[in-house]
C-alpha positions, 0 to 999 in steps of 0.5 A, a space after each residue: 881623500 877628504 871628499 871620499 871620507 865624507 862620501 863613505 861616512 854618508 853611505 855608512 849613515 844612510 845604511 846604519 839600520 841595516 848595518 846595525 841589524 847585522 851587528 852580532 851583539 855576542 861578537 861585541 861582547 866577545 871583543 869586550 871580554 877580550 879587551 877587559 882581560 888582556 892585561 889581567 892574563 898571560 895571553 901567551 898561555 891562556 888558552 881560553 883567551 887564545 880561543 876567543 881571540 882567534 874566533 873573533 879575529 878569525 886567526 888561522 894557521 898552524 899551532 906554532 904560528 899561534 904560539 909565536 903570535 900570542 907570545 908577541 901579543 903578550 910582549 906588545 901589550 906592555 910596549 908604549 908605542 905601537 909600531 905597525 912595521 915592527 909587529 908585521 916584521 916580527 910575524 914574518 920573522 916567526 912564520 915566513 909569512 906577511 900578515 898585515 891583517 893579523 898585525 893590525 888586529 894585534 895593535 888594535 887589541 893593545 891600543 883600542 884607538 888603532 883601526 883594524 886592517 881587514 878585507 871588509 874594511 879594504 872593500 869599504 874604503 875602496 882599497 885593493 886587496 891584492 895579496 900577491 908578489 914578493 915579500 918585500 912588495 907585500 910588506 910595503 903594500 900592507 904598510 901602505 894600506 894600513 897607513 891609508 886606513 889610519 888616514 881615513 880614520 883620522 880624517 873621519 874623526 874630523 867629519 861632523 857625521 863621525 860624531 852622529 855615527 858614534 851617537 847612533 852606535 851608542 844608542 843602538 848598543 848602550 852596553 858597549 858605549 865605552 868602546 873607543 870611537 875607532 872601534 865603533 867605526 871599525 865595527 860599522 865599516 866591518 859590517 857594512 859590506 857583510 851578509 853574514 854575522 
C-alpha cells in the first residue's frame, strides 16, 4: 500500500492548481463554523447547526433519522475515544440502515484528526463503493473501508509529499491554515475527482 499512497499523493500534487480552483471557500468557512461551535451548543436541538451540518455533509434522511443522528453527535462529542463501529452500530440501531459515511463524518466532527469516508475519497483511493448485500456484510465492508482510509492517512503523513500538500493548502487558504492535516488532506481528496463545488 505504501507505493499506492506515494502514487496518489504525487497525483494530488500534480493536480493541486485545479483542485484548489474547485475548492469552495464558502464550504471551508462553513466547516470552520461547525467545528468552532460544536462544543458551545447543544447540537441535538440547535436547528441552525443542524442545517449547516446537513448542508456541508449532505446529510439526508427523514426527520426521525436526523433527530437521532444529532442526539448521537451531541453525546459522542463528549466521548474520549472515537469508535467507528460503536457509532455505525448506533446509527443502525436508530434507523435500521448502515451509514458508514455518516458515521465517519460524525467522528471527524468530534475528532478533526480522523478522516472522512466519502464516495469521492473512495474513488481517489481506488476503493470499491459497492453498497449492496446483507446488513452484516455492509457493516463489515464499511468498517474495512474506513480502516483502509485511516491506514491511507497514517501512511500519507509519513510521506515527504504530505508536508508539501499541507504547505500549499496553507498558502492557498491561509485563513484556514488552522485546520488539521487530516482535514486538509480530506478536502484535497474530496475535490480531486469533483467537477462541481
